[in-house]
N, C-alpha and C positions, 0 to 999 in steps of 0.2 A: 337702489329704492326700496321702499317698503312697498308689500303689496296694496296695502290701502291707498298708497298715493298713485299706484300705477292704476288701480281701477277707477280713481277717481277722475285722471285724467283720460280715459278711455271713455267717460259717462260725461264730460266735457266738452267731449271731442264734436267737431262741428262738419257736417257732411258736406265736402268741397264741390265747387260747381261739376255737374257732368250734362252732357248731351244723352239726352231720354234714347234708349234703345228698345226696339220692339222686343227681341229675343232674351232681353234682360228683367223682362216684364213677368214676376215669379211672383205667383202664388200661395201661401201659407196657411196652415189652418190656426185659429184661435189657441192659445197656450190649453195643453191640457195632458192629462195624464196617457201614456201610450200612443202618444202622437207619432206620425209617420215621419222620418228624420229626412231632410232636403239636402241634398247635397250638389254643387255647384263644380264641374269639371271641366275640362277642355286643355288646350295648349296653355303655355306660360305666355303671358303677358297680353291675354286676349281681352279682359275686363274683368274677371271673374270677381274682384276685390268690389267693382265699380257697380256690378248687377247687386251685389249686397248696400251697398251705399243708397242705391236706388229704391230695392226694396224697404228699407229703413225711412228714405223718405218718406214714399207713401203711407207705411204705419203711423208716421209721425202726424199727417194729415189728415189719418182718419181718428186721429185723439187719444193713441196708445204714448202714455206718457215716455217722455226721453230716460227716465231713471227705469223704464221696463224694458229696454230695447240694452242689451250688454252685448257692445261689439268688440272683439279683444283679438288681436293679431300674436299668435305663437310664434312669428319670427321677429320677434323684438328682443335684442339681446339683453333687454334689463331684467325678463324673467329667467334667464340663463343662469348656471345649468339646471335644468330641469331635475327633479326626485321624484321619487315615486308617488308621489301624495300632491305631486304641483298642482296638477288641475282639481282635486277634490277643495284643497287647500284656496285657490282662487275664487271657486264658487260659494263656499261656504264663509269667504270673506265677503263676497258681493251682498249675499243675503245680508249680512250682519250690518252693512252698511246700507242697502235699501229691504227692510224689512218685510215692505208689502208685496216685493217682490216674489216670496214663496207663493201667492195666489196667482201668481201666473205672469210669466216672463218670457222674453224672445231671445235665445242665446245665440250670437250668430259669431261663428268662431271660425276665422282665416289661419290656414295653414297648423290647423291642430293637430296633424299629424307628427310634427315634429316633437310632441310630448311623450311619455311614454304612458302604453297601457290606455291609448285615447279609446281605441274602440270599446273596452268595456267600462270606461268611464260614461260614454256617451249613451251607449248602452241603459245603463245603470239608471243615468240622471233622464232618460226618455221615458223608462217606465215607471220610474216611482214620481218623478215631478212634474207640475203644472207648468209645463214649458212648450215653446215651439221652437226646435234644433235647427241651424241653416250653416252647413260647412262649406267652405272653399280649401282648395290645397292644389298643390302640383301634384301632375300626373302621376311621380316618382311612388308616392306610397298613398295616394287617393284615387285609385283607380276607379272608373266605371264598374268594369268588370270584377273588382273585389270585394266594391258594397254590398252585394247582396251576400255574399259569404260573411263579412263582416257584423252587419245588421239584422241577418235572418229573414230576409223578408223585409223589414220595415222602414225601408230606404226610398225615396223618389230621388232618383239622378235625374239632374238636367244640364245637356250640354252647352259650353257657350264654344262660341267660333268668334274668328276676326271679324268685323264689321263686314256686314252684307253692303252689297252697291246702295239700297237705300239708306242704310245708314252713315255710308261714306260721305253721300251728298249731303245730310244732315250735317257733318262733321265739315264740310267744306262751303257749307251757305250755299248748294246748287239748288234750284228749284227742280222740283220731281211731281209738283202738285197736277192732277190733271185728271181726265177719265179718259180711260183706256180708248183708244183709237182720236181720242178728238185732243191731241196737245199743239200747241200751236208750234209752227214751224221754229221759233226762237228757242223754244222750251225743249224742241228734238235736238234740234244742234247744240244745245245746252247740255244734255243726257247723253248724245252721243261722245261728245268732248271729255265729257266727266268719266265715261266710261274707259275710254282709252288711258286717263291718267289713273283710274284704281286699279288697271291691268300693271303698270308701272308699279306703284304704290304700295298698292296692297290694304289688306284692312286693318294692322295692328295699330290701336288707337295712338300711342306714344308718338308715332313717326307721322303724323298726318301732316304735321306741318313745317314738318324740317326739311331745309334744301337737301339736296339729292345725294351729295357726298356722306353728310352724318347722318340722315336715314339709311343709307348704306351698310353703314358701320355699326348702326346701332340693329338692324336686322341680322347680320353676322354674329353680332355678339348674341342674341337672342337664340340663332342655330346652335354656337356652342354651348350656351348655357343647357340648354333641354337636352343634349348628349351627355353634357355630362351632371347634370343632376337630376334628370327625368328618367337617363339611361343606364349610365355608367354606375351611379350610385345604388340604383335598385338593381341590375342584374348583373353589371361586372360581365359582361360580355363577353369584349373584347377590351384590348388597349386603347388608349384614349387616340393614340395617333390613327391607329386603324379606325376606329368609330368615326372620328372626324372627317376622315378621307370619304369613308363610304355612305357619310350622309350626307357630304357635300354634291358627290357623284348623284345619289339617289333624287335628291332635289331639283338636281338639273334634268333631271330627265324627267320631270312631271309631263305627265299626260303622251309617256311613250312606253314601249314594252321595256323591261329592265330584265336585265338577263344578271344572275347572280354569280352564274358558273365564269359568265366571263368578268366579273369583278374577282374573282377569285384569281384568274390568271393574271389581272393588272398588278394584284396585291404582291403575288409572289414575286413578279418580276420586279419588283421593289427590294426583293431580298427577304421579305416578310413572310413568316411562316402563318398559313391563316386555310381554314377547311371551309368547305362550301356549308356542312351543317352550322358553325358558327355565324356568316355570317346571314343564313337564313333564319336563326333565333335573331341575328340584331335586326335584320328588316321587321320581325317583330314586335322587337321592343321600341323600333320607331313609332309604330302605331300606336302600340299602347300607350307611348306616351304625345300622341296626336300629334307629330310631329310630318309626319305621310301615312298614305294610306297606298293598301294593293287592291286592284280592281281586277279580276276574274275575269274570263270570256263565261257568259250563262251558264254553258251546257256544262264545263268544264266547273263550276263553281259548285254544282251539285253533285259532283263526285266527291268534291273538298280536299283536293288533291293540294299539300301545301306546297310539294314543289314543282308543279306546273307554272306554264309562264305567265305572267301578269304585267298589267299596266302600273306606274305608281301615280299617284298625286299628291303633291304639295299640301299644306294645310292652307297654304295662301299664296298667290301668284307673286307678291312684291317680295316675299320671303325666298322664292325660289331665285326672282330674278338678280336679287343681293350676292347671292353665294356662286351666280356664273359669270365666267369671262365675258367678256364685253361682248355684245352681237352673239352672243351663244345660244340664249333662249328666244326662241322666236315670238313673235305674238299670237300665233295661233296655239301655239302651246300653254300660255298665259290666259287665255279666251279659254281654254278647254279646264284647266285648273279652277277658274273661278267658278266655271256652270258645276263642275263637278264638288266645289264644297258648297255651293248652294242648293243642291241637290243634298248634300249631308245636311245641311239645316232643316231642307221639307222634309227629310225620310229619314234621318239617321236614326233619330229613337224611335223608329217603329223596324221592329227587327225582322217581320215578315217581307218588308218592302228592301232588297238588298239591291244594289246598284252594281251592274257587272259590264261589259262588254259584250258585243253580238258579232259572230262572224260564221259564215257557212260558205260551201262552194261557188254559190252566185252572188255572194255578199263578200266582199272583202273586210269590212267592218264598220258596223255602226259603234258611234262611241259610247251610246249609254242605253240599256235597258233596266228597268225597275221592275221587279217582280218578286211573286212568292217563291223564295228559296226552297222551300218545306213541298209544296204541290208543284213545283216547276212549269209555275203559270206566269207568264211576262204580261205586265201591265200597259208600260210605257216605252215608245222606244224615242230617242235623241240624237240627234246629230248637229255637230257644230262645226259651224265653217267661218274662216276669214273673211270669204267674199263666193258665191255661188253662183253669181252670173244672174241674179235676178232685177238689179236694176237696169239693166240696160240692153231689152230684148232684141236691138239692132248686132247685138255681138252673138248671137245664138250659134252662128256658125265657128267662133273663135275659139280662146285659151276659157273664156268667164262661163261660153257653153260648155265646154267639156266638163267644166267644174259642176256647172249645174247639172249637166247630166249623171256624171259619178256622184254629187250628195243625194240628189232625190231618188236615181237608181238603185245605190245601197240602202236609201230607207224604203223604197218600195219593196225590193226583194224581200228585206226582212219581215214586212209585212205580210207578206205571200206566204212566207216559211211561218210567221209565227199565228197567223189568223188575225192579227190585230188590222182594224180598217182606220186606223189614223195613227200619223207618225208626226215630229215636230223638227224642223229644220232650225236652228239658232244660228244667226247671221250677223256680224260684226258689220261689215263695211258697205253692203249692198243700199242703194237709196230707196228703203222702204218706209211707205208713209207708215203704217201698222202691219197686222198680220194679214197673210194672203194666201188664201186655199190655191192648191196645186191638187188638180183631179190627177190618179193614179188608176192602172186597172187594178190594186189592191186595195184601195180606198182613196182616202183625202191627207197629204201633209200639209201642215201648216208652217208657212215660213215667217217668222217672226226677227223681230229685228233686236239682235243681243240687249241693249238698255231695258227696251220693254218687258223681255222675259226675265230680265234680274229682278225687274221691279214686282214680279210677282203677276204681271201679265202675259197675254199673249197664248192664252188655250185655243183650243178648237173653235170654242164658242165666241170668241173674239173676233174671228178671221171674216173679211166680207165675201 
């Protein structure tokens, strides 16, 4: 196909219908020379391209002419094979077809990393042309860790994640309107049920309305695609068979301590030679691809020992469930995973706020501590529980009472150790109407329903 015909097709492209996503609400400057380059990164299939569509729609509604929005996807096979000057020729042809675009236009490029010399091209155009550049791409070649080097401090990276719980409710037409602490009983029940479904389905947009078997198959395909295209093609760390097996085991271990040395023994037991260094490197590669994340103990994280023990968390609870054997992944793991990913949404782009776990001699474990790694200062303590015995005070001496004492006791001990006067207990199943304050010797713990915390509510200020 002639390049002019291809460009004309993209300029005529109509933005498809989409569900408005708050985390995809991206603001960019008006076209100018030396503009900051905006990059949208994240796990495959999480909605990066639709974030670009949402931006385009807003710009059109603000009065930007459609011809000045040049969106192009470089995984379009009709532009292949790439030559050294494909990018320059494409832009020159666009300017020829839309002459006044040289005075200011928006260049919105998907998968630009497929083309040769793309970083040089983007840097030159940003410096010399009146443009606003927005890039999306797979994690294999457009990693947030690579971008500062490629663009010499002239870029702003935005991380995209699978659907948040609030976005999931929008996709599923679940009513989430209400004032904190003032939801009707019917709304509360609907949101509680929706959270249970969210922990099964997860947040990848394409699977939202699929039947269970189809959803599971597609998510399994996502996991394999990420390993092949975003890990092995980039890093070539291990064989496909080893990488696929290791990734499945790690995803099934979401929310749990993960031992690389145990995996070395398991893989060697199949007759496959592998070293611990190879698997540690592979685990790092999975994290670069946004497939899963390592979370270390807060005190250990300050020492930055890459081979110390750690917990792992999947990028999505539904993805982990899809690759796990039947009944293997319990709801507690999926709830903790959903909370972790929500914390990454809230704090992941602030590098001063590191998500860790906490443990001490008098505190077996608190699930999450948010703190400044540079200064060793913890800011928040968060414990996650399927049930903590808060909804039925009559069972204070039974199993739920023991669970209550364990969850609250761990938080209280961690608060005393760290000097923090507050802690948060996120609970899935207890019959809580809203946030509840629990006084302890070291301060105040706020117990909050999981669905309400996932909607961004349930801080200490919301508690009665």
